[in-house]
VEXFI-981882 format. One record per residue (C-alpha): residue number from 0; residue in three letters; chain; x, y, z. Coordinates in nm, 4 decimals. Each point is the difference from the previous one (the first is absolute). Example, Ala and Ser with C-alpha at 12.3 -4.5 7.8 and 13.67 -1.06 7.14 Angstrom:
residues 2
+-----+--------+--------+----------+----------+----------+
| num | residu | chaine |       px |       py |       pz |
+-----+--------+--------+----------+----------+----------+
|   0 |    ALA |      A |   1.2300 |  -0.4500 |   0.7800 |
|   1 |    SER |      A |   0.1370 |   0.3440 |  -0.0660 |
+-----+--------+--------+----------+----------+----------+
END
This chain:
residues 108
+-----+--------+--------+----------+----------+----------+
| num | residu | chaine |       px |       py |       pz |
+-----+--------+--------+----------+----------+----------+
|   0 |    UNK |      A |  23.3607 |  22.5085 |   5.7332 |
|   1 |    UNK |      A |  -0.0028 |  -0.3511 |   0.1467 |
|   2 |    UNK |      A |   0.1676 |  -0.0208 |   0.3490 |
|   3 |    UNK |      A |   0.2109 |  -0.3290 |   0.0136 |
|   4 |    UNK |      A |   0.0027 |  -0.1997 |   0.3024 |
|   5 |    UNK |      A |   0.2669 |  -0.2723 |   0.0794 |
|   6 |    UNK |      A |  -0.0543 |  -0.3602 |   0.1507 |
|   7 |    UNK |      A |   0.1516 |  -0.0697 |   0.3104 |
|   8 |    UNK |      A |   0.3271 |  -0.2098 |  -0.0277 |
|   9 |    UNK |      A |   0.2450 |  -0.1067 |   0.2775 |
|  10 |    UNK |      A |   0.2516 |  -0.0272 |  -0.3098 |
|  11 |    UNK |      A |  -0.0268 |   0.1286 |  -0.3578 |
|  12 |    UNK |      A |   0.0567 |  -0.3491 |  -0.1305 |
|  13 |    UNK |      A |  -0.3168 |  -0.0518 |   0.1486 |
|  14 |    UNK |      A |  -0.2170 |   0.2172 |  -0.2318 |
|  15 |    UNK |      A |  -0.0662 |  -0.1970 |  -0.2628 |
|  16 |    UNK |      A |  -0.1226 |  -0.3033 |   0.2158 |
|  17 |    UNK |      A |  -0.2467 |   0.2399 |   0.1579 |
|  18 |    UNK |      A |  -0.1287 |   0.1340 |  -0.3297 |
|  19 |    UNK |      A |  -0.0283 |  -0.3579 |  -0.1400 |
|  20 |    UNK |      A |  -0.1915 |  -0.0624 |   0.2944 |
|  21 |    UNK |      A |  -0.2397 |   0.2715 |   0.0292 |
|  22 |    UNK |      A |  -0.0802 |  -0.0504 |  -0.3746 |
|  23 |    UNK |      A |  -0.0386 |  -0.3510 |   0.0253 |
|  24 |    UNK |      A |  -0.3771 |   0.0669 |   0.0729 |
|  25 |    UNK |      A |  -0.2345 |   0.0214 |  -0.3119 |
|  26 |    UNK |      A |  -0.2112 |   0.2198 |   0.2191 |
|  27 |    UNK |      A |   0.2748 |   0.2328 |   0.1030 |
|  28 |    UNK |      A |   0.1355 |   0.0524 |  -0.4060 |
|  29 |    UNK |      A |  -0.3439 |   0.0642 |  -0.0807 |
|  30 |    UNK |      A |  -0.0475 |   0.2829 |   0.2860 |
|  31 |    UNK |      A |   0.2958 |   0.1397 |  -0.0749 |
|  32 |    UNK |      A |  -0.0709 |   0.0240 |  -0.3988 |
|  33 |    UNK |      A |  -0.3298 |   0.1289 |   0.1101 |
|  34 |    UNK |      A |   0.1444 |   0.2572 |   0.2474 |
|  35 |    UNK |      A |   0.2506 |   0.1304 |  -0.2591 |
|  36 |    UNK |      A |  -0.3076 |   0.0922 |  -0.2355 |
|  37 |    UNK |      A |  -0.1585 |   0.1634 |   0.2885 |
|  38 |    UNK |      A |   0.2263 |   0.0775 |   0.2827 |
|  39 |    UNK |      A |  -0.2450 |   0.0883 |   0.2820 |
|  40 |    UNK |      A |  -0.3219 |  -0.2252 |   0.0680 |
|  41 |    UNK |      A |  -0.2423 |  -0.1097 |   0.2388 |
|  42 |    UNK |      A |   0.0489 |  -0.3508 |   0.0877 |
|  43 |    UNK |      A |  -0.3196 |  -0.0724 |  -0.1184 |
|  44 |    UNK |      A |   0.0449 |   0.1596 |  -0.3482 |
|  45 |    UNK |      A |   0.3547 |  -0.1914 |  -0.0070 |
|  46 |    UNK |      A |  -0.1799 |  -0.3274 |   0.0414 |
|  47 |    UNK |      A |  -0.2236 |   0.0769 |  -0.2530 |
|  48 |    UNK |      A |   0.2580 |   0.0837 |  -0.2408 |
|  49 |    UNK |      A |   0.1784 |  -0.3022 |   0.1205 |
|  50 |    UNK |      A |  -0.2703 |  -0.2417 |  -0.0672 |
|  51 |    UNK |      A |  -0.0821 |   0.1661 |  -0.3564 |
|  52 |    UNK |      A |   0.3179 |  -0.0260 |  -0.1214 |
|  53 |    UNK |      A |  -0.0377 |  -0.3605 |  -0.0135 |
|  54 |    UNK |      A |   0.3584 |  -0.0635 |   0.0854 |
|  55 |    UNK |      A |  -0.1265 |  -0.1527 |   0.3446 |
|  56 |    UNK |      A |  -0.2495 |  -0.2696 |   0.0576 |
|  57 |    UNK |      A |  -0.1983 |   0.0994 |   0.2563 |
|  58 |    UNK |      A |  -0.3020 |  -0.1117 |   0.1785 |
|  59 |    UNK |      A |  -0.1857 |   0.3372 |   0.0383 |
|  60 |    UNK |      A |   0.1981 |   0.3840 |   0.0362 |
|  61 |    UNK |      A |  -0.1129 |  -0.0251 |   0.3905 |
|  62 |    UNK |      A |   0.2053 |  -0.3018 |   0.0745 |
|  63 |    UNK |      A |   0.2869 |   0.1973 |  -0.2185 |
|  64 |    UNK |      A |  -0.0536 |   0.2935 |   0.1801 |
|  65 |    UNK |      A |   0.0666 |  -0.2001 |   0.3208 |
|  66 |    UNK |      A |   0.3138 |  -0.1705 |  -0.1309 |
|  67 |    UNK |      A |   0.1238 |   0.3399 |  -0.1091 |
|  68 |    UNK |      A |  -0.0660 |   0.1905 |   0.3460 |
|  69 |    UNK |      A |   0.1532 |  -0.3030 |   0.1982 |
|  70 |    UNK |      A |   0.2536 |  -0.1876 |  -0.2353 |
|  71 |    UNK |      A |   0.1090 |   0.1956 |  -0.2966 |
|  72 |    UNK |      A |  -0.0244 |   0.3589 |   0.1020 |
|  73 |    UNK |      A |   0.1837 |  -0.0339 |   0.3071 |
|  74 |    UNK |      A |   0.2981 |  -0.2002 |  -0.1553 |
|  75 |    UNK |      A |   0.0029 |   0.2859 |  -0.2722 |
|  76 |    UNK |      A |   0.0324 |   0.2880 |   0.2702 |
|  77 |    UNK |      A |   0.2976 |  -0.1786 |   0.1565 |
|  78 |    UNK |      A |   0.1598 |  -0.0373 |  -0.2906 |
|  79 |    UNK |      A |  -0.0241 |   0.3901 |  -0.0617 |
|  80 |    UNK |      A |  -0.1762 |  -0.0353 |  -0.3382 |
|  81 |    UNK |      A |  -0.3664 |   0.1355 |   0.1282 |
|  82 |    UNK |      A |  -0.1306 |   0.1996 |   0.2981 |
|  83 |    UNK |      A |  -0.3292 |  -0.1937 |   0.1204 |
|  84 |    UNK |      A |  -0.2071 |   0.2101 |   0.2907 |
|  85 |    UNK |      A |  -0.2690 |  -0.2790 |   0.0990 |
|  86 |    UNK |      A |  -0.2223 |   0.2933 |   0.2271 |
|  87 |    UNK |      A |  -0.0316 |   0.1672 |  -0.3314 |
|  88 |    UNK |      A |  -0.0195 |  -0.3052 |  -0.2433 |
|  89 |    UNK |      A |   0.2646 |   0.1991 |  -0.2281 |
|  90 |    UNK |      A |   0.2885 |  -0.1639 |  -0.2007 |
|  91 |    UNK |      A |   0.2822 |   0.2165 |  -0.1301 |
|  92 |    UNK |      A |   0.2479 |  -0.1123 |  -0.2258 |
|  93 |    UNK |      A |   0.3325 |   0.1345 |   0.0836 |
|  94 |    UNK |      A |   0.1995 |  -0.2340 |  -0.2616 |
|  95 |    UNK |      A |   0.3647 |  -0.1740 |   0.0075 |
|  96 |    UNK |      A |   0.2370 |   0.0245 |  -0.2743 |
|  97 |    UNK |      A |   0.1102 |  -0.3972 |   0.0385 |
|  98 |    UNK |      A |  -0.3587 |  -0.0837 |   0.0344 |
|  99 |    UNK |      A |  -0.1144 |   0.1615 |  -0.3050 |
| 100 |    UNK |      A |   0.2746 |  -0.1441 |  -0.2015 |
| 101 |    UNK |      A |  -0.0562 |  -0.3539 |   0.0835 |
| 102 |    UNK |      A |  -0.3993 |   0.0674 |  -0.0676 |
| 103 |    UNK |      A |   0.1007 |   0.1552 |  -0.3190 |
| 104 |    UNK |      A |   0.1621 |  -0.2968 |  -0.0968 |
| 105 |    UNK |      A |  -0.2170 |  -0.2611 |   0.1007 |
| 106 |    UNK |      A |  -0.2824 |   0.1797 |  -0.1865 |
| 107 |    UNK |      A |   0.2000 |  -0.0442 |  -0.3542 |
+-----+--------+--------+----------+----------+----------+
END
């Protein structure tokens, strides 16, 4: 059973904008797709999976791993969609119904 997070907003009218900004990045969309298929991974395994998906052009998985660590995973964690423990290099998918609905629409 998936536990769902919720995007932090000051007003409920802002949630669609937060979701769209969150999913504007192809790297974050690919990351979420990979996490949906395997909800708990190491950072390196996630970077490998995102790179292998072919959805994101990457120079190297090492560089992608750094981008995930510094940019994308903190943003997904702030949105409540995943938990990221940088000390253990672990990522756990939490999910969010609105994010998943929009992501599904984008995949059609």
